[in-house]
N, C-alpha and C positions, 0 to 999 in steps of 0.2 A: 373130592373132599373126603378126608378121613372121618370115619364114624365109629361109634362103639355102642354095643347094646346097653340098654338101661340097667339091666341086672348087673352087668360088669361095672358100669359107672358107679352104681350104688355101693357095690362091694369095695371099690377103690376108695370112695369117699369115706366109708365106714372105717377102713383100715387107717386112712390118714388121720381121721378124728381120734382113733384109739391111740396112735403113735403120739399125737399132739396132746393127749390127755383131756380131750374135749368130750363132753357128753353127746349122745346121739342128737342129730339135728331134729328139731320138732317144728312142724308147720301148723299155723292156725288153719281152721277148716276153710276159711276164705281163700288162703293161698293154695291149699290142696285142690280145691274145686277149680280154681283158676288154672292150675297145672294140667288138670285132666279135661279141660273144656273142649279140646279138639275131639277127644273120644266121646264126650257127652254129645257134642254136635252131630257126630256121625251116627251114634246110636239113636238119637232123636229122629234123624232123617230116615232111619230104618223103622220108625214107628214105636220105638221103646219109650216108656214113660220114665219119669225120674225115679219112681219106685223100683222099676225093673232095672234101672241103672245102679241104684244104691245097693240092691241085693247082692250082686257078685262082689262088690267092694267089701261089704261086711262079711260075706261068706268066705272070702279068700285072703283076708288080712285081719289085723286087729283093729282096723279103722271102722268104727261104727258111725254111719252117716245116714241121714234121713233124706227122703225125697225133697222135703222142705228146705234142707240145707243146700242141696244141689240147686234147686230153683232159685234160692235167694243169692247164691254166690257164683252162679254160672257167668263166665266172661264171654260175651258175644264175639263172633269172628271179628267184627269191627274193633272192639276193645283190644283183642289179642294182637291184631296187626298194627294198631295205632302205636303200640310200645316199641315197634321195630323201626 
């Protein structure tokens, strides 16, 4: 199966949106947390709290998110795999 790194996929999408004259894609916090729920699950299994998970998101991006938003919007493994 052919794969591509996320940073390159995002760069390609950004370029296509610019060519099409579209604004940058925006995600509601619920969708964002759903997208990163695999990572949240792994970090929780390593003993990290939702506050410890929120910190590097806010420190390394313009996304400001709280532990409460992560807790409220986390998609369980069952929910994530049910969609496939």
